[in-house]
Every structure is written in structure tokens, then in C-alpha cells.
C-alpha positions as CSV (number, residue, x, y, z in Angstrom):
1,M,-8.1,-26.3,-49.9
2,L,-9.0,-22.8,-48.9
3,R,-6.1,-20.5,-48.0
4,G,-6.2,-17.0,-46.8
5,L,-6.5,-14.5,-43.9
6,V,-9.9,-13.2,-42.8
7,V,-9.8,-10.0,-40.7
8,H,-12.9,-8.4,-39.2
9,D,-13.7,-5.9,-36.5
10,G,-14.9,-7.3,-33.2
11,F,-15.8,-5.8,-29.8
12,S,-14.5,-6.8,-26.4
13,L,-15.4,-5.6,-22.9
14,F,-12.2,-3.5,-23.1
15,G,-13.2,-1.8,-26.3
16,P,-12.9,-2.4,-30.1
17,M,-10.4,-5.2,-30.9
18,I,-9.6,-6.8,-34.3
19,T,-10.5,-10.5,-34.5
20,R,-8.2,-12.3,-36.9
21,L,-9.0,-15.8,-38.1
22,E,-6.7,-17.5,-40.5
23,A,-8.1,-20.5,-42.5
24,Y,-6.1,-23.1,-44.4
25,D,-9.1,-25.4,-45.1
26,S,-12.8,-24.6,-45.4
27,L,-13.5,-27.1,-42.6
28,F,-12.1,-24.4,-40.2
29,W,-15.2,-22.3,-40.8
30,S,-17.5,-25.1,-39.6
31,L,-15.6,-25.0,-36.3
32,V,-14.9,-21.3,-35.9
33,P,-17.5,-19.3,-37.8
34,R,-16.3,-16.3,-40.0
35,G,-18.1,-13.8,-37.8
36,A,-16.8,-15.1,-34.5
37,V,-15.5,-12.3,-32.2
38,L,-12.5,-12.7,-29.9
39,E,-13.3,-11.0,-26.6
40,R,-10.8,-9.9,-24.0
41,L,-12.5,-10.8,-20.7
42,F,-9.9,-9.9,-18.2
43,S,-6.3,-8.5,-18.1
44,G,-3.5,-8.0,-15.6
45,T,-2.0,-11.4,-15.2
46,A,1.8,-12.1,-15.5
47,W,1.3,-15.6,-17.1
48,A,-2.3,-16.8,-17.4
49,E,-2.6,-20.6,-17.5
50,G,-4.7,-23.7,-16.7
51,P,-8.3,-22.6,-17.6
52,V,-11.2,-24.9,-16.6
53,Y,-14.9,-24.2,-16.8
54,V,-17.0,-25.1,-13.8
55,R,-20.4,-25.8,-15.3
56,D,-22.3,-26.1,-12.0
57,G,-21.2,-22.7,-10.9
58,G,-21.2,-21.1,-14.3
59,Y,-17.7,-19.7,-14.1
60,L,-14.1,-20.2,-15.3
61,V,-11.1,-20.7,-13.0
62,W,-7.6,-20.1,-14.2
63,S,-4.1,-19.6,-12.8
64,D,-1.7,-16.7,-12.8
65,V,1.4,-18.7,-12.1
66,P,4.1,-16.2,-11.3
67,N,1.8,-14.0,-9.2
68,N,0.8,-17.1,-7.1
69,R,-2.9,-16.7,-7.4
70,M,-6.0,-18.1,-9.1
71,Y,-8.8,-16.2,-10.7
72,R,-12.4,-16.8,-11.6
73,W,-14.6,-15.2,-14.2
74,S,-18.3,-15.3,-15.0
75,R,-20.4,-13.3,-17.5
76,S,-22.5,-11.9,-14.6
77,A,-19.7,-11.1,-12.1
78,G,-16.6,-10.5,-14.3
79,G,-13.2,-11.4,-12.9
80,S,-12.0,-11.7,-9.3
81,V,-9.4,-13.5,-7.3
82,H,-10.4,-17.1,-6.6
83,R,-7.5,-18.2,-4.4
84,A,-4.3,-16.4,-3.2
85,P,-1.8,-17.6,-2.5
86,S,-2.3,-20.6,-4.7
87,N,1.0,-22.5,-4.3
88,Y,2.0,-21.3,-7.8
89,S,-0.9,-23.2,-9.3
90,N,-0.8,-24.1,-13.0
91,G,-3.1,-26.6,-14.7
92,N,-6.7,-27.2,-13.4
93,A,-9.4,-29.8,-14.1
94,L,-12.5,-31.2,-12.5
95,D,-12.9,-34.7,-11.2
96,H,-16.1,-36.7,-11.8
97,C,-17.6,-35.3,-8.6
98,G,-17.0,-31.7,-9.8
99,R,-14.2,-31.0,-7.4
100,L,-11.3,-28.8,-8.6
101,L,-8.0,-30.6,-9.2
102,T,-5.0,-28.3,-9.4
103,C,-1.3,-28.8,-10.3
104,E,0.8,-26.9,-7.7
105,H,4.4,-26.0,-8.3
106,L,5.3,-24.9,-4.8
107,T,4.0,-28.0,-3.1
108,R,4.9,-30.2,-6.0
109,R,1.6,-31.9,-5.9
110,I,-1.9,-32.4,-7.3
111,S,-4.4,-30.9,-4.9
112,R,-8.2,-31.2,-4.7
113,T,-10.6,-28.6,-3.4
114,E,-13.3,-30.1,-1.3
115,P,-17.0,-28.8,-1.2
116,D,-16.2,-27.0,2.1
117,G,-13.3,-25.1,0.5
118,S,-10.5,-27.1,2.1
119,V,-7.6,-28.1,-0.1
120,V,-6.2,-31.6,0.3
121,T,-3.3,-33.5,-1.4
122,V,-4.3,-36.1,-4.0
123,V,-0.7,-37.2,-4.8
124,D,2.7,-35.6,-4.3
125,G,5.4,-38.0,-5.1
126,Y,6.6,-41.2,-6.8
127,E,8.3,-44.0,-4.9
128,G,9.3,-41.8,-2.0
129,K,10.5,-38.9,-4.2
130,R,8.8,-35.6,-4.7
131,F,7.5,-34.6,-8.1
132,N,9.2,-31.8,-10.0
133,S,6.3,-29.5,-10.5
134,P,3.1,-31.0,-11.9
135,N,2.0,-28.8,-14.8
136,D,-1.2,-30.0,-16.6
137,L,-3.7,-32.8,-16.1
138,V,-6.8,-34.5,-17.6
139,V,-9.3,-36.8,-16.0
140,K,-10.2,-40.0,-17.9
141,S,-13.7,-41.5,-17.9
142,D,-12.6,-44.1,-15.4
143,G,-11.6,-41.4,-12.9
144,S,-7.9,-41.8,-13.4
145,I,-5.8,-38.6,-13.4
146,W,-3.1,-38.3,-16.1
147,F,-0.6,-35.5,-15.6
148,T,2.7,-34.1,-16.8
149,D,5.6,-33.2,-14.5
150,P,8.2,-30.9,-16.1
151,P,10.7,-28.9,-14.0
152,Y,9.5,-25.4,-14.6
153,G,8.5,-24.8,-10.9
154,I,11.9,-25.9,-9.6
155,L,14.1,-24.2,-12.2
156,S,13.9,-20.8,-10.4
157,D,11.9,-18.9,-7.8
158,Y,9.8,-17.2,-10.5
159,E,6.9,-19.7,-10.6
160,G,7.8,-22.0,-7.6
161,R,11.0,-22.6,-5.6
162,R,14.4,-23.5,-7.1
163,S,15.1,-27.0,-6.1
164,A,16.9,-30.1,-7.4
165,S,14.9,-32.8,-9.1
166,E,14.4,-35.8,-7.0
167,L,13.1,-37.9,-9.8
168,G,16.0,-37.2,-12.2
169,G,13.6,-37.0,-15.2
170,N,10.4,-35.4,-16.5
171,F,7.6,-37.9,-16.8
172,V,3.9,-38.3,-17.7
173,F,2.0,-40.0,-14.9
174,R,-1.3,-41.9,-14.4
175,F,-2.8,-41.9,-10.9
176,D,-5.9,-44.0,-10.0
177,P,-7.4,-42.4,-6.9
178,S,-9.7,-45.4,-6.4
179,V,-6.8,-47.6,-5.4
180,G,-4.0,-45.1,-4.9
181,E,-2.0,-46.5,-7.8
182,L,0.6,-44.2,-9.5
183,S,2.6,-45.2,-12.6
184,I,4.8,-43.6,-15.2
185,V,3.2,-44.0,-18.6
186,S,5.9,-42.1,-20.5
187,D,9.5,-41.4,-19.6
188,D,11.1,-40.1,-22.8
189,F,10.0,-36.5,-22.9
190,D,12.2,-33.4,-22.6
191,K,9.5,-31.3,-20.9
192,P,6.0,-32.7,-21.1
193,N,3.3,-30.1,-20.8
194,G,-0.2,-29.9,-22.1
195,I,-2.3,-33.1,-22.1
196,A,-5.6,-34.2,-23.6
197,F,-7.5,-37.3,-24.7
198,S,-9.2,-37.9,-28.0
199,P,-13.0,-38.2,-27.8
200,D,-13.0,-42.0,-27.4
201,E,-9.9,-41.9,-25.2
202,S,-8.0,-44.2,-27.5
203,V,-5.3,-41.5,-28.1
204,L,-3.5,-39.3,-25.6
205,Y,-1.9,-36.1,-26.8
206,V,1.0,-34.6,-24.9
207,A,2.9,-31.4,-25.8
208,D,6.7,-31.2,-25.3
209,T,7.9,-27.7,-24.6
210,G,11.6,-28.4,-24.4
211,G,12.1,-25.8,-27.1
212,S,11.0,-23.1,-24.7
213,H,14.4,-23.2,-22.9
214,T,16.6,-24.8,-25.6
215,P,16.6,-23.4,-29.1
216,D,16.9,-26.8,-30.7
217,G,14.6,-28.5,-28.3
218,P,11.3,-30.0,-29.2
219,H,8.3,-27.9,-30.0
220,H,5.8,-30.5,-31.0
221,I,2.8,-32.5,-29.8
222,R,3.1,-36.3,-29.5
223,A,0.3,-38.8,-29.8
224,F,0.1,-42.2,-28.1
225,D,-2.3,-45.1,-28.4
226,V,-3.9,-45.9,-25.1
227,V,-3.6,-49.6,-24.3
228,G,-6.0,-51.3,-21.9
229,G,-7.1,-47.9,-20.6
230,S,-4.0,-47.5,-18.4
231,S,-0.8,-47.6,-20.5
232,L,0.6,-46.1,-23.7
233,S,2.2,-47.4,-26.9
234,N,3.2,-46.2,-30.4
235,G,4.4,-42.8,-29.4
236,R,4.8,-40.5,-32.5
237,V,5.1,-36.9,-33.4
238,F,1.5,-35.7,-34.1
239,A,2.4,-32.1,-35.2
240,E,5.3,-29.6,-35.1
241,I,4.1,-26.3,-33.8
242,S,5.4,-23.0,-35.2
243,P,5.8,-20.2,-34.3
244,G,6.7,-21.0,-30.7
245,F,5.5,-24.3,-29.3
246,A,2.4,-26.0,-28.0
247,D,1.7,-25.6,-24.3
248,G,-1.9,-26.4,-23.3
249,L,-4.3,-28.1,-25.7
250,R,-7.9,-29.4,-25.9
251,V,-9.8,-31.7,-28.2
252,D,-13.3,-31.1,-29.6
253,I,-16.1,-33.7,-30.1
254,G,-15.0,-34.2,-33.7
255,G,-11.4,-35.1,-32.7
256,N,-9.9,-31.8,-33.8
257,V,-7.0,-30.5,-31.7
258,F,-7.1,-26.9,-30.4
259,T,-3.6,-26.1,-29.3
260,S,-1.8,-23.0,-28.0
261,A,1.1,-21.5,-29.9
262,F,3.1,-18.3,-30.0
263,D,0.6,-16.5,-32.2
264,G,-2.7,-17.9,-30.8
265,I,-4.7,-21.1,-31.1
266,H,-3.9,-23.5,-33.9
267,V,-6.7,-25.9,-35.0
268,L,-5.6,-29.3,-36.3
269,T,-7.4,-32.4,-37.6
270,A,-7.0,-35.8,-35.9
271,A,-4.5,-36.5,-38.6
272,G,-2.4,-33.5,-37.6
273,E,-3.3,-31.3,-40.6
274,M,-3.6,-27.5,-40.0
275,L,-7.1,-26.2,-40.5
276,G,-6.7,-22.7,-39.2
277,K,-5.8,-20.3,-36.5
278,V,-7.4,-17.9,-34.0
279,L,-4.8,-15.2,-33.7
280,V,-4.4,-13.6,-30.3
281,P,-2.9,-10.2,-29.7
282,E,-0.4,-11.3,-27.0
283,R,3.2,-12.3,-27.0
284,A,2.4,-15.9,-26.3
285,T,-0.7,-18.1,-25.8
286,S,-0.6,-20.7,-23.0
287,N,-3.7,-22.7,-22.9
288,C,-7.4,-23.1,-23.7
289,A,-10.6,-24.8,-22.5
290,F,-14.1,-25.3,-23.8
291,G,-16.9,-24.2,-21.6
292,G,-19.9,-21.9,-21.3
293,E,-23.6,-22.8,-21.1
294,D,-23.5,-25.3,-24.0
295,G,-19.7,-26.1,-24.0
296,S,-19.0,-24.2,-27.2
297,T,-17.1,-21.2,-25.9
298,L,-13.4,-21.5,-26.2
299,F,-11.6,-19.7,-23.4
300,I,-8.0,-18.8,-24.1
301,T,-5.3,-17.8,-21.6
302,A,-2.5,-15.7,-23.2
303,S,0.2,-14.0,-21.2
304,T,-1.5,-11.0,-19.6
305,A,-5.2,-11.8,-20.3
306,L,-8.1,-14.1,-20.6
307,Y,-10.0,-14.3,-23.9
308,A,-13.0,-16.1,-25.3
309,I,-14.5,-16.9,-28.7
310,E,-17.7,-18.6,-29.6
311,T,-17.2,-21.7,-31.7
312,A,-19.5,-24.1,-33.6
313,T,-18.1,-27.1,-31.9
314,K,-17.8,-28.4,-28.3
315,G,-15.1,-29.9,-26.2
316,A,-14.8,-33.7,-25.9
317,T,-15.7,-35.1,-22.5
318,G,-12.1,-36.1,-21.7
319,A,-10.7,-32.8,-22.9
320,T,-13.0,-30.2,-21.2
321,A,-13.4,-31.2,-17.6
322,V,-16.7,-29.4,-17.3
């Protein structure tokens, strides 16, 4: 085992910035090279979230939840407002037709952006009751949409609208748009949040951020076996995250989990063993997504800014939505 902290000078669009990579196992260097530089691509958000790379357009879309807007960034054009207002959007993904799917807190729905720019509702409630505030989502190879529904958008007016929960719980859902079928696949979370599949889609990872509001609440990632492609079993704690808690997460082609934490991105093996960290100079890191021309750029949303670092791996199909 290799343990230690590597610090080297990097350069961002906003000037010199120290890049800090912390390795606990030499395998980390095969995923994030020693010379990798963390770039700050854009700043000025209140709480950056939900990054997704749109390969056909060559740009990244992400949300600034409290400011009720979405941004886009490309290497050629830089950052600009993508949509405002955005209904307090949070997580984003692409369906198999390349259309943008968005978790919206204000409307309490999953929306889809059509090729003509119109935004339509995909699903907004369960058994006649409105969702709490869909938070993050991933699209499986069969086209089904798996998403989390914690109450963050209805707890206050900061990132949504204060409202009572109609469901009386915080669930993980699966929606099959081909037949309009919606089901609860897990009902025992405190506040389910980030979500991603393993490369072969046999395992689903879901972060629980209950510890963000309750000191003794959960701050772990759970893993489930996917049964028959549509249900879950054998739920277990995959990894405890510290400092802070896991929010958004992604999985690479080797099955390694890249998860947000208070101090940056933690990289874990499929067995939950810590390989290393990409430390980010923000008070909290919210999410990440693989993208870029070859899928090896890791984009990171962290409080006030968007960052990127080049890796030596790529995102798994079910985890990247590119």
C-alpha cells in the first residue's frame, strides 16, 4: 500500500492553483496521474450541482440550485447561462436519444428538454401524490430512469418551495417511460441522493445524505444488487464517507466509484476500499461527471465553482450519461 500526499503546482483559467492529490494505494495513480492538474473552469454559483456532459454538443450542463438557473460550459465558449429560471433544477442526465433529463425541485418532477427546446414533464408523482423534490437520476441501458427523491426542495424556500411531503417518505424510484410504469425500488433511506450503476448494471449505488441535517444521521453510500433489471435486493453499506458525506457520485469503466465528499472527490474500489482523493479548494464538493472528447475528463461541481481534471480512465456507460 502506498500512503502519502502529493502536492504540485497547476494552472487554471483563473490563474495558478495548487492541485492536491492524496493517494492511499498505488492503483490511484493509474486512474488519476500524478501530473494531473485541477482547473477551475467557472465560478460564481451558490451551490453547483448535477453536471452532465453532452457529447453531441461538446459542452457540459450543470445546475446552480439556489439561484434557480442552469449553466453550460465548453472549452471554446466558456461558461454561460443555459436556462433561467430552471425550476430550481438539481440532477441532470441524458436519455438514450440524447435529450436532457432534469430533476426539478420547484415543479417536483423529472423533466425532458425536447430538440426544439420545449420542456415537458416525464413523471411528477406516485399514486396521485406529488414527489418531494427529485434530486439525482441515472438512465439504465434499457431506458429506465432511476432517481432519488429526498425533501431538500420542500424543506425551505432556499432551493424550492416549502411544502409538506405528500408521500410521507423519501424513496428511490424506477420509471419505465416505454410503458409509463413507476415503482419504488427502495423505501428505507433517510435522504437518498446521488445514484449510479456499476459498469454491468448489476449493482446500484445510492448515497444517503441524512447526516447533512442531522449530526448523527447517515453519511454513507449503500450498494444494492439489481434483480431482473428492475428491482433491488441485498442492500448494504458500501462505504462511510468522511469528512462530510457523499452527495453525487459516478462509476468508471473499471468499477471504481468517484464520489463527492466535503474535501473533494474520493476514489474507491468496487469493494469500497479508499484509493485516493482529488482535493478541491471549496467548502464542499457536490457532484462529478465524466465527459470531454474521449470521456476521460472528470468535471466536478463544488459550491461556488466548476472544476475539471484529466484522468486515465473513463466513465461507465450507465454512470456518465454522455
